[in-house]
C-alpha positions in Angstrom: -11.9 -7.6 5.3 -13.5 -6.2 2.2 -12.2 -6.7 -1.3 -10.4 -3.5 -2.1 -9.5 -2.3 -5.6 -7.8 0.8 -6.9 -10.0 3.8 -7.6 -9.1 4.3 -11.2 -11.8 6.9 -11.6 -10.3 8.9 -8.8 -6.9 8.7 -10.5 -8.5 9.9 -13.8 -10.1 12.8 -12.0 -6.9 13.7 -10.3 -5.0 13.7 -13.6 -7.7 15.5 -15.7 -8.3 12.2 -17.6 -4.6 12.0 -18.6 -4.2 8.2 -19.4 -0.4 8.6 -19.6 -0.3 10.0 -16.0 -2.6 7.2 -14.8 -0.4 4.6 -16.5 2.7 6.0 -14.9 1.2 6.1 -11.4 0.0 2.5 -11.8 3.4 1.5 -13.0 5.2 3.2 -10.2 2.8 1.7 -7.7 3.4 -1.8 -8.9 7.1 -1.4 -8.9 7.2 0.2 -5.4 4.7 -2.0 -3.8 6.4 -5.2 -4.9 9.6 -3.9 -3.2 7.7 -2.6 -0.2 6.1 -6.0 0.4 9.5 -7.7 0.3 11.1 -5.1 2.6 8.1 -5.3 5.0 8.4 -9.1 5.3 12.2 -8.8 5.7 12.0 -6.2 8.5 9.1 -8.1 10.2 11.2 -11.3 10.1 14.1 -9.5 11.8 11.7 -7.8 14.3 13.1 -4.5 13.0 10.0 -2.4 14.1 11.6 0.8 13.0 12.2 -0.7 9.6 8.5 -1.8 9.5 7.4 1.7 10.5 9.5 3.2 7.7 8.0 0.9 5.1 4.4 1.3 6.2 4.8 5.0 6.1 6.1 4.9 2.5 3.3 2.4 1.6 0.7 4.8 3.1 1.9 7.7 1.0 1.6 5.6 -2.2 -1.9 4.2 -1.3 -3.7 7.5 -0.6 -4.0 8.7 -4.2 -5.2 5.3 -5.3 -8.2 5.4 -3.0 -7.1 2.3 -0.9 -8.9 3.6 2.2 -8.9 0.3 4.2 -5.2 -0.1 3.5 -4.4 3.5 4.5 -6.2 3.1 7.8 -4.3 0.0 8.7 -1.0 1.5 7.6 -1.6 4.6 9.7 -2.7 2.4 12.7 0.5 0.3 12.5 2.7 3.4 12.0 1.2 5.1 15.1 1.5 2.0 17.2 5.1 1.5 16.3 5.8 5.1 16.9 4.5 4.5 20.5 6.6 1.3 20.6 3.4 -0.7 21.0 3.8 -4.0 19.0 0.7 -5.7 20.4 -1.5 -6.8 17.5 0.9 -5.5 14.9 1.6 -8.9 13.5 -2.1 -9.4 12.6 -2.3 -6.0 11.1 0.8 -6.8 9.0 -0.9 -9.9 7.7 -3.9 -7.8 6.6 -1.7 -5.1 5.1 0.2 -7.7 3.1 -3.1 -9.3 1.8 -4.7 -6.0 0.8 -1.5 -4.6 -0.7 -1.0 -7.8 -2.7 -4.5 -7.6 -4.0 -4.0 -3.9 -4.9 -0.8 -4.8 -6.7 -2.6 -7.4 -8.8 -5.4 -4.9 -9.5 -2.8 -2.2 -10.6 -1.1 -4.7 -12.9 -4.5 -5.6 -14.4 -5.5 -2.0 -14.8 -2.2 -1.2 -16.6 -3.3 -3.5 -19.4 -6.5 -1.5 -19.9 -5.4 2.1 -19.5 
C-alpha cells in the first residue's frame, strides 16, 4: 500500500485558489472522517454489513475531491461487494481503508495548519 496524501493542489484548482474554501473542505473532511472511522469500526464489530456499506459510501463521496484515489478504489470495491452480499475479503479491505483514511485524516489536519 502506497503512502497516500491529500491532493491540496487539486483542491486549490477546484476552488480557483480560494484558501478559505480549501480550509473549509479540509475542516469538514477531518470532522467527518473521524466520525466515519468510528462508525465504520462500530458497524464492523457488530457485523452490520449494511451499516458498513452506508459508511464506506459516505467516505467515498468525501475522498473523491481530495484526490485519495487508492482509498476511493477500495471504498468502491467494498461497497460493491457488500451490495452483492459478498463479505469474503472485506475485513482485510476494511483494515486498509482504516489505515489510509487515518493517514489522510492526519494529513488534512496538518494541511489545515498551512492553508
